[in-house]
Structure formats: C-alpha cells, structure tokens
C-alpha positions as CSV (number, residue, x, y, z in Angstrom):
1,M,20.9,26.9,18.2
2,P,20.4,23.3,19.7
3,F,19.9,20.4,16.8
4,I,16.3,19.5,18.7
5,T,15.5,22.7,18.2
6,Y,16.2,23.0,14.4
7,L,14.2,20.0,14.2
8,S,11.1,21.2,15.8
9,G,11.5,24.6,14.2
10,L,11.6,22.4,10.8
11,L,8.3,20.6,11.9
12,T,6.5,23.7,12.7
13,A,7.5,25.7,9.7
14,Q,6.1,23.0,7.6
15,M,2.8,22.7,9.4
16,L,2.3,26.7,9.7
17,S,3.8,27.6,6.0
18,D,0.9,28.9,4.2
19,D,2.3,27.2,0.9
20,Q,3.0,24.1,2.4
21,L,6.3,23.7,1.2
22,I,9.2,21.3,2.0
23,S,11.3,23.4,4.6
24,G,15.3,23.8,4.1
25,V,17.6,25.8,6.4
26,E,19.2,29.4,6.3
27,I,22.7,28.9,7.6
28,R,24.8,32.3,8.8
29,C,28.6,31.9,9.2
30,E,30.1,34.1,11.7
31,E,33.9,34.0,12.7
32,K,34.2,33.4,16.6
33,G,37.8,34.0,17.0
34,R,41.2,32.9,15.8
35,C,43.5,30.6,17.3
36,P,46.9,32.5,19.1
37,S,49.9,32.4,17.6
38,T,51.1,30.5,20.8
39,C,49.1,27.7,20.3
40,H,50.9,24.9,18.9
41,L,47.7,22.9,17.8
42,C,46.8,25.7,15.5
43,R,50.1,25.0,13.3
44,R,50.3,22.3,10.8
45,P,53.3,19.8,11.0
46,G,56.2,21.3,8.8
47,K,54.8,24.3,8.2
48,E,54.7,28.0,9.5
49,Q,51.6,29.1,8.5
50,L,48.5,29.5,10.8
51,S,45.4,26.8,10.4
52,P,42.4,28.4,8.4
53,T,40.3,30.3,10.5
54,P,37.8,28.6,12.0
55,V,34.2,29.4,12.1
56,L,31.3,28.2,13.7
57,L,27.9,27.3,11.6
58,E,24.7,28.6,13.2
59,I,21.1,27.9,12.1
60,S,19.4,30.9,12.5
61,R,16.2,30.1,11.2
62,V,14.2,27.7,9.0
63,V,12.7,28.9,6.1
64,P,11.2,27.3,2.3
65,L,14.2,26.2,0.3
66,Y,13.4,28.3,-2.6
67,T,13.9,31.9,-0.5
68,L,17.2,30.7,-0.1
69,I,17.7,32.0,-4.0
70,Q,18.0,35.2,-4.7
71,D,17.3,35.9,-8.1
72,N,13.4,36.6,-8.1
73,G,12.6,34.7,-11.7
74,T,14.7,31.2,-10.4
75,K,13.1,31.7,-7.0
76,E,9.6,31.7,-8.5
77,A,10.5,28.7,-11.2
78,F,12.5,26.8,-8.3
79,K,8.9,27.2,-6.3
80,S,6.8,26.1,-9.0
81,A,8.8,23.5,-9.7
82,L,9.2,22.4,-6.3
83,M,5.6,22.6,-5.8
84,S,4.8,20.6,-8.6
85,S,6.9,17.9,-7.7
86,Y,6.0,17.4,-4.1
87,W,2.1,17.5,-4.6
88,C,1.2,17.0,-8.3
89,S,3.9,14.2,-8.9
90,G,6.0,16.8,-11.3
91,K,3.2,16.5,-13.9
92,G,1.1,19.6,-13.0
93,D,0.7,23.1,-11.4
94,V,0.0,23.9,-7.9
95,I,-3.5,26.4,-8.2
96,D,-4.5,27.3,-4.8
97,D,-5.2,23.9,-3.1
98,W,-5.4,21.9,-6.0
99,C,-3.5,20.3,-9.1
100,R,-4.1,21.6,-12.7
101,C,-2.6,18.7,-14.3
102,D,-1.0,18.4,-17.6
103,L,-2.3,16.8,-20.8
104,S,0.0,14.2,-20.4
105,A,-1.0,13.2,-17.0
106,F,-4.6,11.2,-17.4
107,D,-5.3,7.9,-17.1
108,T,-6.9,5.3,-19.2
109,S,-10.8,6.5,-18.3
110,G,-10.0,10.1,-18.8
111,L,-9.6,11.0,-15.0
112,P,-6.6,13.4,-14.1
113,N,-4.1,11.2,-12.3
114,C,-1.4,13.6,-11.3
115,S,-2.3,14.2,-7.9
116,P,-1.8,10.9,-6.2
117,L,-4.9,9.4,-4.3
118,P,-3.2,7.8,-0.8
119,Q,-4.2,4.3,0.0
120,P,-5.9,4.6,3.6
121,V,-4.6,1.9,5.8
122,L,-7.5,0.1,8.2
123,R,-7.3,-1.2,11.3
124,L,-8.6,-2.1,14.5
125,S,-9.5,0.4,16.9
126,P,-7.1,0.2,19.9
127,T,-9.5,1.4,22.4
128,V,-12.3,-1.0,21.5
129,E,-11.2,-4.8,22.0
130,P,-13.1,-6.9,19.9
131,S,-15.6,-9.1,20.8
132,S,-17.7,-12.1,20.0
133,T,-20.1,-10.0,18.3
134,V,-18.5,-6.3,18.2
135,V,-15.8,-5.1,16.3
136,S,-14.3,-1.4,15.9
137,L,-12.1,-0.5,12.9
138,E,-10.4,3.3,12.3
139,W,-8.4,4.9,9.8
140,V,-6.7,8.1,9.3
141,D,-8.2,10.5,6.6
142,V,-5.5,10.5,3.6
143,Q,-6.8,13.8,2.2
144,P,-3.3,15.8,1.6
145,A,-3.5,19.9,2.1
146,I,-2.5,20.3,-1.7
147,G,-3.8,18.1,-4.5
148,T,-6.8,15.3,-4.6
149,K,-9.8,15.9,-2.5
150,V,-11.5,12.9,-0.8
151,S,-15.3,12.4,-1.2
152,D,-16.2,9.2,0.5
153,Y,-14.5,5.7,2.0
154,I,-16.2,2.6,0.8
155,L,-16.1,-0.1,3.4
156,Q,-17.1,-3.7,2.1
157,H,-17.4,-6.5,5.0
158,K,-18.3,-10.0,4.5
159,K,-17.9,-13.4,6.7
160,V,-16.0,-15.5,4.7
161,D,-15.8,-19.5,5.9
162,E,-15.3,-22.8,4.2
163,Y,-18.7,-23.1,2.4
164,T,-18.7,-19.7,1.3
165,D,-17.2,-18.8,-2.2
166,T,-15.4,-15.6,-1.8
167,D,-15.3,-15.0,-5.4
168,L,-19.1,-15.1,-5.7
169,Y,-19.8,-13.6,-2.2
170,T,-19.5,-10.0,-2.6
171,G,-20.5,-9.1,1.0
172,E,-22.1,-5.7,1.8
173,F,-20.5,-2.2,0.8
174,L,-21.4,1.1,2.9
175,S,-20.8,4.2,2.0
176,F,-18.9,6.5,4.9
177,A,-20.5,9.4,3.8
178,D,-24.0,8.2,2.3
179,D,-24.8,5.3,4.6
180,L,-23.1,5.7,7.8
181,L,-22.6,9.7,8.8
182,S,-26.3,9.9,7.2
183,G,-27.6,8.1,9.4
184,L,-29.3,5.4,6.7
185,G,-27.5,2.3,7.8
186,T,-28.8,-0.6,10.1
187,S,-28.5,-0.1,14.1
188,C,-26.1,-2.7,13.7
189,V,-23.1,-0.3,12.3
190,A,-22.5,3.1,13.2
191,A,-19.8,5.8,12.0
192,G,-17.4,8.1,13.9
193,R,-14.8,10.8,14.0
194,S,-12.1,11.5,16.4
195,H,-8.6,13.6,15.9
196,G,-5.3,12.4,16.1
197,E,-2.2,14.2,18.0
198,V,-2.1,16.6,15.3
199,P,-5.9,18.7,15.7
200,E,-5.7,19.0,11.6
201,V,-5.6,15.0,11.3
202,S,-8.9,13.5,11.5
203,I,-9.3,9.8,12.2
204,Y,-12.6,7.8,11.0
205,S,-14.0,5.0,12.6
206,V,-17.2,2.2,12.3
207,I,-18.5,0.2,14.5
208,F,-20.1,-3.5,13.8
209,K,-22.4,-4.7,17.1
210,C,-24.1,-7.7,15.2
211,L,-21.5,-10.0,13.8
212,E,-21.8,-14.0,14.5
213,P,-19.7,-15.0,17.2
214,D,-16.4,-17.4,15.9
215,G,-16.9,-16.0,12.7
216,L,-14.2,-15.1,10.2
217,Y,-14.7,-11.9,8.3
218,K,-12.8,-9.7,6.1
219,F,-13.2,-6.0,5.8
220,T,-11.8,-4.0,2.8
221,L,-11.6,0.0,2.8
222,Y,-11.0,2.4,0.0
223,A,-11.0,6.2,-0.8
224,V,-12.8,7.6,-3.6
225,D,-12.0,11.3,-4.7
226,T,-14.1,14.1,-5.9
227,R,-13.2,12.5,-9.8
228,G,-14.4,9.3,-9.0
229,R,-11.1,7.5,-8.9
230,H,-10.5,4.8,-6.1
231,S,-7.2,4.3,-4.1
232,E,-5.7,0.8,-3.8
233,L,-7.5,-1.6,-1.4
234,S,-6.5,-2.1,2.6
235,T,-7.8,-4.8,4.3
236,V,-8.2,-6.7,7.8
237,T,-9.4,-10.0,8.5
238,L,-10.7,-11.2,11.7
239,R,-12.3,-13.7,13.8
240,T,-14.5,-12.5,16.3
241,A,-14.2,-14.3,19.8
242,C,-16.0,-17.7,20.9
243,P,-20.1,-17.5,21.7
244,L,-20.7,-16.6,24.9
245,V,-21.8,-19.3,27.6
246,D,-23.4,-18.9,30.9
247,D,-21.1,-21.6,33.0
248,N,-23.5,-21.7,36.2
249,K,-26.5,-22.3,34.0
250,A,-24.7,-25.1,31.7
251,E,-23.8,-26.7,35.3
252,E,-27.2,-26.5,36.5
253,I,-28.7,-27.9,33.0
254,A,-26.1,-31.0,33.5
255,D,-27.4,-31.3,36.8
256,K,-30.9,-31.1,35.5
257,I,-30.1,-33.8,32.6
258,Y,-28.6,-36.2,35.2
259,N,-31.8,-36.3,37.4
260,L,-33.8,-37.2,34.2
261,Y,-31.4,-39.6,33.2
262,N,-31.1,-41.3,36.5
263,G,-33.3,-44.0,37.2
264,Y,-36.5,-45.0,35.0
265,T,-37.1,-42.3,32.3
266,S,-40.7,-41.8,31.6
267,G,-41.8,-40.4,28.1
268,K,-42.5,-37.2,29.4
269,E,-38.8,-36.9,31.0
270,Q,-37.4,-38.0,28.0
271,Q,-39.2,-35.0,26.1
272,T,-38.0,-33.1,28.8
273,A,-34.6,-33.7,28.5
274,Y,-34.8,-33.4,24.5
275,N,-36.5,-30.4,24.8
276,T,-33.9,-29.0,27.4
277,L,-30.6,-30.0,25.1
278,M,-32.4,-28.4,21.7
279,E,-33.0,-25.3,23.2
280,V,-29.5,-24.0,24.1
281,S,-26.7,-23.0,21.8
282,A,-24.1,-25.5,20.4
283,S,-21.8,-24.1,22.7
284,M,-23.8,-24.1,25.5
285,L,-24.3,-27.5,24.8
286,F,-20.8,-28.6,24.6
287,R,-20.6,-27.1,27.9
288,V,-23.3,-29.1,29.5
289,Q,-21.2,-32.0,27.9
290,H,-18.1,-31.1,30.0
291,H,-20.1,-30.8,33.3
292,Y,-22.0,-33.7,32.9
293,N,-18.9,-35.9,32.1
294,S,-17.0,-34.0,34.8
295,H,-19.6,-34.9,37.5
296,Y,-21.0,-38.1,36.3
297,E,-19.1,-40.0,33.6
298,K,-18.9,-42.7,36.3
299,F,-22.4,-43.8,35.7
300,G,-21.8,-43.4,31.7
301,D,-20.8,-40.4,29.5
302,F,-23.3,-38.1,28.0
303,V,-23.3,-39.1,24.5
304,W,-24.0,-42.9,25.9
305,R,-26.6,-41.9,28.4
306,S,-28.2,-39.6,25.8
307,E,-28.3,-42.4,22.8
308,D,-29.6,-44.9,25.6
309,E,-32.5,-42.8,27.4
310,L,-33.5,-41.1,24.2
311,G,-33.1,-43.5,21.6
312,P,-30.6,-43.2,18.7
313,R,-32.4,-40.6,16.4
314,K,-32.9,-37.9,19.2
315,A,-29.6,-38.4,20.3
316,H,-27.8,-37.8,16.8
317,L,-30.1,-35.0,16.3
318,I,-28.6,-33.4,19.6
319,L,-24.8,-34.4,19.5
320,R,-24.8,-33.3,16.0
321,R,-25.1,-30.0,16.9
322,L,-21.6,-30.0,18.5
323,E,-20.0,-30.1,15.3
324,R,-20.8,-26.2,14.8
325,V,-18.5,-25.4,17.7
326,S,-14.8,-24.5,16.2
327,S,-11.8,-26.6,17.5
328,H,-10.6,-23.2,18.7
329,C,-13.6,-22.5,20.7
330,S,-14.1,-26.3,21.8
331,S,-10.9,-26.2,23.3
332,L,-11.5,-23.1,25.4
333,L,-14.7,-24.5,26.4
334,R,-13.0,-27.4,28.2
335,S,-11.6,-24.9,30.8
336,A,-11.8,-25.7,34.2
337,Y,-13.5,-22.3,34.8
338,I,-15.4,-19.7,32.7
339,Q,-16.5,-16.4,33.7
340,S,-18.6,-14.0,32.3
341,R,-18.2,-9.9,32.7
342,V,-19.2,-7.2,30.8
343,D,-17.0,-4.2,29.6
344,T,-18.5,-0.6,28.7
345,V,-16.4,1.3,26.4
346,P,-17.2,5.0,25.4
347,Y,-17.7,5.3,21.5
348,L,-18.0,8.7,19.7
349,F,-20.8,8.2,17.3
350,C,-21.4,10.7,14.7
351,R,-24.1,11.8,12.4
352,S,-23.9,14.3,9.4
353,E,-25.5,17.4,9.8
354,E,-26.5,17.8,6.2
355,V,-28.9,16.1,4.2
356,R,-27.8,15.2,0.4
357,P,-30.1,15.5,-2.3
358,A,-31.5,12.0,-3.7
359,G,-31.0,11.0,-7.2
360,M,-28.3,13.1,-8.1
361,V,-24.2,12.2,-8.3
362,W,-22.8,14.1,-4.9
363,Y,-19.0,15.4,-5.4
364,S,-18.7,17.1,-1.8
365,I,-15.3,16.9,0.3
366,L,-15.9,14.8,2.8
367,K,-13.7,17.0,5.0
368,D,-16.0,19.8,4.6
369,T,-19.2,17.9,6.2
370,K,-20.6,19.1,9.0
371,I,-20.8,16.6,11.2
372,T,-22.2,16.0,15.0
373,C,-20.7,13.6,17.3
374,E,-22.1,12.2,21.1
375,E,-20.4,10.2,23.1
376,K,-22.2,7.2,24.4
377,M,-20.9,3.9,26.2
378,V,-20.9,0.2,24.5
379,S,-21.6,-2.4,26.6
380,M,-19.6,-6.0,25.6
381,A,-20.4,-9.3,27.3
382,R,-17.0,-11.4,27.5
383,N,-16.1,-14.8,28.7
384,T,-12.6,-15.5,30.6
385,Y,-11.2,-19.0,30.5
386,G,-8.8,-20.5,32.9
387,E,-7.8,-23.2,34.9
388,S,-8.8,-21.3,38.2
389,K,-11.6,-19.0,39.4
390,G,-10.7,-15.7,39.1
391,R,-11.1,-12.8,41.7
C-alpha cells in the first residue's frame, strides 16, 4: 500500500469510525524471498553465514489502536483509557457522545470541566471584503464529536477611539442563538451559516451593515456550553474604510463656491455658500477644499477666501469640521482621482425555525437547531483612490 494511500485511509477511518477514536496501524509481515547463496551482497564481511532473511512490511489496513490487542479484558481497558484521554482529558469516562466526569474534575463554580470547551477563532470572512459600513466575521463551530455541547456563541462589538474609556464602555452583546438566529436583532446585523471542506464542519458568520466609516471596532467572541461554561475569548480589531465621497459632486461644489466668492458677495450669496458647505459631510468638505485649491488657489486658497467672504465666525464653523477627518483618510482624499463603484456579493442569511419559550433558561444544542438559509445579494459602495483615472 503506498504511503499516501495509508494516510488517506487513516483520515477516513478517523472520520467514519463509530467510536471516534485515534486510529492505529495493523502491519502484516510477509517473506518476499531470500538472497541466493551466490550473491556476494548477502554475505557479511568475514562471515560465511547469510544475512537475515529480508522481509517487506506492508500496511494492510487502518484500524483503531485498541483492536491490535488480543486479550479482551486488556482491549476494553485500553479502549476506555484511550477514549478518556482523548475526549475527557483523562478525568472521566465516555458515555455515548458525552463525558461523565470524575468527582475531582469540577471547577470552582461546581461545574464539570473534564471535557474541554475549545476556543472559537474569530476571523474576517474571506468572501466579503470590509467596506466603510459593512464587515462580515465568521468562525468554525468548535463542538467536538464527543464531550461538551455548544449551546450558544456570544458576540460583543464596540467602537473604540481616543474619546472612549474601553473599560467603562462595554459595547453591545449579541447572542447568536437568541438574538441573531431568532430574528430579534436589528436589520443592521444578520446571521449566516455555511459548511467547510468537510460537510460535518459548520461555519457560522455575522454581517454588520451599519457601522460608522473610518471607525475602529473591536469584536469579541466566546462559546457557551450547555452547562453554562464560557470558552476563552477570541478578538478581532479593525478599522472600517474611509467615508464615501462623490468626487464629481465635490468638484461641482468647489466650482459653485468659487463663483459665489468671485466678485462682490452679497448677503444672500454668503448664506448660500455657508449652507452649501455645512450640508456636506466632513470628508466631502475636505475634497471640496482639495478641488478648490487645485483650480483656484491663484486667487486665494480656500481657507483665506472663506474667512474673507464669510467672516471669521462662519468660516471657523466650517473649517473646524475638517478636524474630524483622520490623517489616514485625509491622505487618501488628496489623491488625484477618486472613483466610486458598487460591489454586490452573495451572503447566506439564516434564521432559526424554532421558537424558544420566553422567560426560561434554554440549554439546547446549537448544532441541533433547525435553520433555514436564503442567499441574498449585499450591495457595498466603495471608493478607489489613485493618481490616474482607472478604466
């Protein structure tokens, strides 16, 4: 049997075994011939006797380790110890698909802890590129085949910046089962589920559709089992993309402001210019300033003309809004060209078919929850920045 076939068989036996055991190897030895006496390679230097009979070891099939033991009593003891070590940390016995913990395997809260609760790994969804307002996160279901049963996943998200005390501001907690799959959450957050390369592996996901542009967000995830235990935390921190700007409109506004500032500016024109600049977002205002200075700086830059035409007070109210634009986004907003596009990506939105009774503690197994999923298209607007116009 080729070695790659052996590895494939080892993996298949692991997945298909009813006992979910670590697999071993059964090796059959068979004599494949003897060196002829005339062959000098079979003789040892200085000795006349032949070398030991050559044999070939063949891997005949992949089997659980305990089946290699012939004595039934020893086999059962070894099987029990192996199952306990692999699934119950050696501190309990495997009963069907769960662990019965020893009396010494309880934590300080009185909960059995011989069956480990793995830590989920939160990550960005590779199929959904984050935008200025949309972020999709996913994780692989950590429930093992034997042992602890995952009841829920708790997701916390919060915006963090220099004005926020991260210790006092806890953000928002969402239950994947009770808030998202049940549909009780807002339209800004939705749940999804897909499968990995192996059908038995579930991948859960959450999409946030109403985040603030250029915001630093921290997402935290932990699993909860049917006994109330919490897993270790998994964290993802990211900054959303810069706010969207319509570059053509920004250039039109810059031309409009120049025409209003040009020549004698009446009170009506001053108010029109002031209202126009106050109505646009801070990022659009930054881009308007960029276009104004690019085309009309020889007649005075944007700051000087605004102070001269509108007066220091109104000009200050307008210009201080530019301070809201981060250094990262301000550098992008100085690009020669900014183009807009809308991407549409498929996303599998899922909801639970079951209605959980209100006012009671629920210890169901998340993997057994009946879920209905529907694929929908999610539109995501983006800006692309460059020194030359793209096609």
